[in-house]
C-alpha positions as CSV (number, residue, x, y, z in Angstrom):
1,X,77.5,55.5,128.4
2,X,80.4,57.8,126.8
3,X,83.3,57.8,124.4
4,X,85.7,59.5,122.4
5,X,85.8,61.3,118.9
6,X,87.9,59.6,117.2
7,X,88.2,62.4,114.3
8,X,88.8,65.6,116.8
9,X,89.1,63.4,120.4
10,X,86.3,65.3,121.5
11,X,83.8,64.0,124.2
12,X,80.7,61.8,122.6
13,X,76.8,60.8,123.9
14,X,75.2,58.6,122.8
15,X,71.4,59.4,122.4
16,X,68.8,57.3,122.2
17,X,66.8,57.6,119.0
18,X,69.6,60.0,117.5
19,X,73.4,57.8,118.3
20,X,76.3,59.9,118.8
21,X,76.7,63.4,119.6
22,X,79.2,65.6,119.8
23,X,78.9,68.6,123.1
24,X,76.7,70.6,121.1
25,X,74.6,67.5,120.5
26,X,74.8,67.0,117.1
27,X,75.8,64.3,114.6
28,X,78.4,66.6,112.2
29,X,80.5,68.4,113.8
30,X,80.7,71.3,111.9
31,X,83.3,74.6,111.3
32,X,83.1,77.8,109.6
33,X,84.6,78.5,106.3
34,X,85.2,81.9,104.1
35,X,83.8,82.2,100.9
36,X,82.8,84.5,98.0
37,X,79.7,85.0,96.1
38,X,79.2,86.4,92.4
39,X,75.5,85.8,91.2
40,X,75.4,81.8,90.6
41,X,78.9,81.9,91.2
42,X,80.9,80.4,94.2
43,X,84.0,79.9,95.6
44,X,86.5,79.6,98.6
45,X,89.6,80.4,96.8
46,X,90.4,83.4,97.2
47,X,92.8,84.1,93.4
48,X,89.0,82.5,92.0
49,X,87.7,85.6,94.1
50,X,89.9,88.0,93.3
51,X,90.0,86.8,89.6
52,X,86.2,87.7,89.6
53,X,87.0,91.0,91.1
54,X,89.0,92.6,88.4
55,X,87.1,90.8,85.5
56,X,84.2,93.1,87.4
57,X,82.2,90.9,88.6
58,X,80.1,91.9,92.1
59,X,81.7,89.5,94.8
60,X,80.5,89.5,98.4
61,X,82.3,87.6,101.1
62,X,80.3,85.5,104.0
63,X,81.6,82.5,107.1
64,X,79.2,79.9,106.7
65,X,78.5,77.0,108.7
66,X,80.6,74.0,107.3
67,X,79.9,70.2,108.4
68,X,83.6,68.6,109.3
69,X,83.1,65.1,109.7
70,X,80.5,62.5,111.6
71,X,80.8,61.3,115.3
72,X,83.0,58.5,114.9
73,X,83.1,56.8,118.4
74,X,86.8,55.2,119.5
75,X,85.9,51.7,120.1
76,X,88.4,50.1,122.8
77,X,90.9,47.2,120.9
78,X,91.3,49.2,117.7
79,X,94.7,51.2,117.5
80,X,95.5,54.0,117.0
């Protein structure tokens, strides 16, 4: 049994005990997101990170995986 994801158009497949999954086998599709962090702080906004740097904080940058959306199968008869 297969269908496509309403959100991203990728093919989905059904796994017993897990449900609908994306091609990588995960229910949630992930995306990379750039974040900046300092002790006790975290932001996705580069302007905020620049303000921290100007304030003298030691700021680090990283790419992290975040959930983008859950697998949602297209059902026949639904409007798109």
